[in-house]
Wavefront OBJ file of the C-alpha trace (Angstrom):
o trace
v 14.611 -0.833 21.306
v 18.325 -0.595 20.558
v 19.238 -0.233 16.884
v 22.053 -1.935 15.027
v 25.144 0.059 14.066
v 23.880 0.193 10.512
v 20.310 1.242 9.982
v 17.917 0.510 7.128
v 16.485 3.808 5.911
v 14.261 5.024 3.093
v 16.588 6.774 0.663
v 13.874 7.847 -1.757
v 10.252 7.196 -2.703
v 8.106 7.782 -5.774
v 4.710 6.890 -7.191
v 3.040 6.513 -10.556
v -0.596 6.683 -11.582
v -2.452 6.605 -14.924
v -3.422 9.947 -16.417
v -7.127 9.108 -16.679
v -9.036 10.548 -13.699
v -12.674 9.732 -12.941
v -14.756 11.893 -10.593
v -17.590 10.921 -8.278
v -20.266 12.144 -10.670
v -19.643 9.223 -13.033
v -20.251 6.672 -10.265
v -23.220 8.532 -8.776
v -24.929 8.481 -12.180
v -23.943 4.873 -12.857
v -25.453 3.567 -9.627
v -28.499 5.835 -9.804
v -29.441 3.994 -13.007
v -29.663 0.728 -11.059
v -31.474 2.273 -8.111
v -28.543 2.770 -5.724
v -27.605 6.025 -3.996
v -23.905 5.938 -3.059
v -23.439 9.595 -2.128
v -23.154 8.928 1.612
v -20.801 5.999 1.007
v -18.420 8.185 -1.017
v -18.473 10.815 1.727
v -17.613 8.279 4.442
v -14.824 6.778 2.343
v -13.497 10.247 1.525
v -13.625 9.928 -2.248
v -13.641 12.686 -4.838
v -11.843 11.191 -7.825
v -9.502 8.343 -8.661
v -6.964 7.466 -11.363
v -8.092 4.525 -13.485
v -6.263 2.548 -16.164
v -8.007 3.451 -19.411
v -7.309 1.083 -22.288
v -4.533 -1.476 -22.531
v -1.497 0.673 -21.745
v -1.023 -0.154 -18.061
v -1.216 -2.986 -15.566
v 0.335 -3.713 -12.167
v 3.694 -4.585 -13.730
v 3.969 -1.568 -16.036
v 2.879 0.819 -13.282
v 5.435 -0.732 -10.945
v 8.146 -0.368 -13.587
v 7.356 3.329 -14.079
v 7.380 3.957 -10.322
v 10.729 2.118 -10.104
v 12.216 4.281 -12.840
v 11.065 7.401 -11.025
v 12.483 6.353 -7.663
v 15.874 5.443 -9.158
v 16.025 8.856 -10.803
v 15.020 10.674 -7.621
v 17.627 8.702 -5.639
v 20.361 9.509 -8.163
v 21.001 5.802 -8.655
v 21.322 3.310 -11.505
v 19.667 -0.090 -11.533
v 22.986 -1.956 -11.333
v 23.308 -0.749 -7.734
v 20.238 -2.699 -6.599
v 20.947 -5.788 -4.505
v 17.326 -6.750 -3.926
v 13.937 -6.261 -5.615
v 10.625 -7.036 -3.902
v 7.350 -6.637 -5.802
v 4.220 -6.477 -3.618
v 0.857 -6.917 -5.309
v -2.484 -8.657 -4.919
v -3.165 -8.194 -8.641
v 0.107 -9.397 -10.229
v 0.256 -9.424 -14.004
v 1.851 -12.869 -13.797
v 2.220 -15.487 -11.092
v 5.250 -16.868 -12.902
v 7.745 -15.673 -13.657
v 7.657 -13.297 -10.719
v 6.983 -9.652 -11.377
v 10.185 -8.863 -9.473
v 12.111 -10.961 -12.005
v 10.439 -9.131 -14.885
v 11.231 -5.814 -13.207
v 14.851 -6.971 -12.900
v 14.880 -7.640 -16.642
v 13.189 -4.366 -17.615
v 15.555 -2.345 -15.410
v 18.618 -4.322 -16.610
v 19.872 -5.138 -13.125
v 22.928 -7.204 -12.204
v 22.865 -10.965 -11.697
v 23.666 -10.776 -7.997
v 20.197 -9.457 -7.090
v 17.647 -11.057 -4.786
v 14.214 -11.014 -6.469
v 10.827 -12.174 -5.223
v 7.160 -11.243 -5.120
v 5.096 -10.910 -1.957
v 1.394 -10.638 -1.258
v -0.240 -9.537 1.962
v -3.154 -8.029 0.047
v -3.679 -4.346 0.841
v -1.129 -4.592 3.652
v 1.435 -5.800 1.146
v 3.789 -2.869 0.736
v 4.014 -2.055 4.452
v 4.760 -5.735 5.040
v 7.287 -5.876 2.180
v 9.201 -2.817 3.418
v 9.291 -4.228 6.946
v 10.388 -7.675 5.783
v 12.987 -6.327 3.337
v 14.385 -4.128 6.116
v 14.645 -7.121 8.460
v 16.391 -9.127 5.740
v 18.854 -6.315 5.139
v 19.592 -6.129 8.866
v 20.497 -9.815 8.764
v 22.414 -9.782 5.465
v 25.160 -7.140 5.224
v 25.659 -7.947 1.520
v 22.413 -6.088 0.712
v 23.156 -2.368 0.529
v 20.236 -1.195 -1.612
v 16.779 -2.727 -1.984
v 13.932 -1.655 -4.255
v 10.428 -2.341 -2.925
v 7.533 -1.784 -5.325
v 3.845 -1.936 -4.458
v 1.382 -1.929 -7.341
v -2.251 -2.896 -7.812
v -4.496 -2.754 -10.870
v -7.701 -3.176 -8.919
v -10.305 -1.487 -11.100
v -10.295 -4.281 -13.693
v -11.392 -6.861 -11.117
v -14.418 -5.009 -9.737
v -18.016 -5.927 -10.404
v -19.450 -2.756 -11.957
v -22.719 -3.258 -10.052
v -20.966 -3.468 -6.676
v -21.187 -0.094 -4.932
v -18.387 -0.926 -2.475
v -15.551 -1.825 -4.836
v -16.307 -0.202 -8.189
v -16.361 3.479 -7.074
v -13.765 2.968 -4.354
v -10.635 1.666 -6.045
v -8.009 3.528 -8.021
v -4.958 2.208 -9.859
v -1.409 3.214 -8.920
v 2.055 2.071 -7.873
v 4.628 3.250 -5.354
v 8.324 2.460 -5.013
v 10.904 2.994 -2.301
v 14.622 2.440 -2.177
v 15.927 1.166 1.135
v 19.581 1.730 1.938
v 22.026 0.547 4.565
v 23.275 3.626 6.399
v 25.312 4.639 9.421
v 22.998 7.627 9.817
v 20.397 7.371 12.599
v 16.834 6.398 11.810
v 15.090 3.935 9.566
v 12.986 1.045 10.783
v 12.610 1.302 14.570
v 9.999 -1.300 15.430
v 6.932 -3.109 14.137
v 3.960 -5.207 15.198
v 1.589 -7.539 13.378
v -1.983 -8.319 14.351
v -3.818 -11.168 12.623
v -7.482 -12.011 13.055
v -8.520 -14.573 10.457
v -12.225 -14.558 11.379
v -12.960 -12.402 8.322
v -11.217 -14.727 5.895
v -14.333 -15.209 3.733
v -15.371 -11.557 3.470
v -13.121 -10.604 0.540
v -12.171 -13.281 -1.981
v -10.449 -12.995 -5.365
v -10.982 -14.689 -7.677
v -14.339 -15.515 -6.143
v -14.391 -18.971 -7.723
v -10.825 -19.861 -6.730
v -7.988 -20.346 -9.213
v -8.667 -24.086 -9.437
v -12.100 -23.354 -10.887
v -11.403 -20.649 -13.437
v -11.267 -23.138 -16.327
v -14.312 -25.156 -15.298
v -17.174 -25.203 -17.754
v -19.863 -22.818 -16.611
v -17.605 -20.479 -14.638
v -18.704 -16.954 -15.497
v -16.565 -13.810 -15.720
v -18.364 -12.419 -12.663
v -17.312 -15.465 -10.638
v -13.701 -14.647 -11.521
v -13.943 -11.138 -10.075
v -13.823 -9.949 -6.458
v -16.479 -11.262 -4.096
v -16.944 -8.625 -1.431
v -19.296 -9.489 1.406
v -20.350 -6.346 3.325
v -18.722 -6.071 6.750
v -18.029 -3.495 9.425
v -15.038 -1.644 7.989
v -14.002 -0.354 11.403
v -12.990 -3.829 12.614
v -9.303 -2.964 12.166
v -9.367 0.321 14.081
v -8.899 -1.009 17.623
v -5.924 -3.120 16.520
v -4.343 -0.050 14.922
v -4.802 2.078 18.027
v -3.561 -0.609 20.407
v -0.480 -1.463 18.350
v 0.500 2.173 17.843
v 0.215 2.758 21.581
v 2.302 -0.350 22.279
v 5.027 0.698 19.824
v 5.141 4.164 21.376
v 5.366 2.679 24.876
v 8.185 0.261 24.163
v 10.200 2.855 22.254
v 9.812 5.606 24.853
v 7.805 7.915 22.595
v 4.473 9.717 22.694
v 2.118 10.887 19.969
v 3.796 14.300 20.265
v 6.944 12.683 18.850
v 5.130 11.438 15.733
v 5.238 13.876 12.823
v 3.095 11.950 10.355
v 0.693 9.029 10.116
v 0.852 7.341 6.690
v -2.034 4.930 6.911
v -4.185 2.822 4.640
v -6.305 5.104 2.482
v -9.187 2.632 2.382
v -11.489 4.795 4.462
v -11.315 8.353 5.708
v -13.659 7.325 8.530
v -11.150 4.747 9.795
v -8.412 7.364 9.868
v -10.667 9.702 11.836
v -11.439 6.919 14.331
v -7.729 6.158 14.766
v -7.049 9.845 15.346
v -9.795 9.930 17.963
v -8.570 6.738 19.626
v -5.063 8.170 19.969
v -6.474 11.275 21.626
v -5.309 13.667 18.897
v -7.523 16.696 18.433
v -6.085 17.782 15.077
v -5.842 15.723 11.896
v -2.861 17.695 10.574
v -0.471 14.771 11.141
v -2.670 12.364 9.171
v -1.846 12.507 5.476
v -4.862 11.719 3.338
v -4.685 11.302 -0.444
v -7.665 8.999 -0.959
v -9.768 11.912 -2.171
v -7.519 12.268 -5.229
v -6.257 8.713 -5.806
v -9.175 6.615 -4.614
v -8.108 3.476 -2.789
v -4.917 2.193 -4.410
v -4.610 -0.767 -2.018
v -1.043 -1.899 -1.303
v 0.649 1.342 -2.389
v -1.622 3.752 -0.530
v 0.440 4.389 2.667
v 3.544 5.116 0.600
v 1.780 7.445 -1.812
v 0.644 9.327 1.296
v 4.238 9.260 2.585
v 5.726 10.674 -0.610
v 3.047 13.355 -0.794
v 4.048 14.291 2.748
v 7.690 14.567 1.691
v 6.813 16.626 -1.386
v 4.669 19.041 0.614
v 7.239 19.475 3.390
v 5.024 17.831 5.998
v 7.596 15.037 6.387
v 11.282 15.830 6.856
v 14.443 13.888 7.622
v 14.529 12.812 11.238
v 10.736 12.735 11.618
v 9.058 9.814 13.332
v 6.311 8.227 11.227
v 3.734 5.504 11.597
v 3.017 3.303 8.594
v -0.098 1.149 8.933
v -2.330 -0.875 6.667
v -4.795 -3.758 6.698
v -5.167 -6.738 4.403
v -8.216 -8.889 3.807
v -8.920 -11.455 6.404
v -7.447 -9.558 8.584
v -3.682 -9.008 8.530
v -2.605 -5.736 10.065
v 1.017 -4.485 10.122
v 2.092 -1.357 11.999
v 5.573 0.041 11.482
v 7.345 2.751 13.483
v 9.875 4.564 11.329
v 12.311 7.451 11.546
v 12.754 8.984 8.114
l 1 2 3 4 5 6 7 8 9 10 11 12 13 14 15 16 17 18 19 20 21 22 23 24 25 26 27 28 29 30 31 32 33 34 35 36 37 38 39 40 41 42 43 44 45 46 47 48 49 50 51 52 53 54 55 56 57 58 59 60 61 62 63 64 65 66 67 68 69 70 71 72 73 74 75 76 77 78 79 80 81 82 83 84 85 86 87 88 89 90 91 92 93 94 95 96 97 98 99 100 101 102 103 104 105 106 107 108 109 110 111 112 113 114 115 116 117 118 119 120 121 122 123 124 125 126 127 128 129 130 131 132 133 134 135 136 137 138 139 140 141 142 143 144 145 146 147 148 149 150 151 152 153 154 155 156 157 158 159 160 161 162 163 164 165 166 167 168 169 170 171 172 173 174 175 176 177 178 179 180 181 182 183 184 185 186 187 188 189 190 191 192 193 194 195 196 197 198 199 200 201 202 203 204 205 206 207 208 209 210 211 212 213 214 215 216 217 218 219 220 221 222 223 224 225 226 227 228 229 230 231 232 233 234 235 236 237 238 239 240 241 242 243 244 245 246 247 248 249 250 251 252 253 254 255 256 257 258 259 260 261 262 263 264 265 266 267 268 269 270 271 272 273 274 275 276 277 278 279 280 281 282 283 284 285 286 287 288 289 290 291 292 293 294 295 296 297 298 299 300 301 302 303 304 305 306 307 308 309 310 311 312 313 314 315 316 317 318 319 320 321 322 323 324 325 326 327 328 329 330 331 332 333 334 335
């Protein structure tokens, strides 16, 4: 597809996580006490440890603020240069005012700044970067946009649920998008939505309208996670990546890195297999260290790729994630 004269590129990226790290042994012992063996589950998901908020020092907003500070510093920018702030989260600290507005205040940004929150669940940051890029393409007044993805998931897990409690980690990622005459940036994207799984993952389980009802328990306010086949999103990922390659005249040989949802190592392996790639060297996996950080996970993988030298300017990259229900964005990008 033909690009516009000015392209929307990632100028810089950064991430933040709490210092407190919890290894698998804690969860293995915890679930053994209630008669559950989760060793195989942790192997399939690719977990080793995860960063968890410990105490009252962090939440989705504070983690997002710290990631934003880091990305501004790495970009050599000041907050007054930002024309747009998008905060993506499924665990916002507040529903109003928006977390983007609070970030605007904390960063001391200018008045002429677009601010809003977005939520596409775990697909949120991929969606927010794609949507912010499209907005920038349509509005030449936006030169720099800050997109933050942050989830404080561990607080909402049922500690007796072997799927969510040992799986999630807490973290935030931030990227600065810039308008540039240099080649690259967002090339193309596709969305796949299959709402048949809409009841599988629900938070809060009781619904917001019921949280104040007499008799509603704390457990009913947490995540309700009905077991499902976690590979349901794999075929959509493979098909959409192939379609984006086809319509942009590329092959998998042209892709330098796959920055995908870190929900499951098994899913990544199945996508690799479905694309006919024998080696996993292009697939950046950080879920063994971070756990599953939800909306931020593809961009933590991306920044780790940049830091390690596996991703360089000019490289073609796939970003992909999946949100509950299912909402599945795939984005083809040239860094």
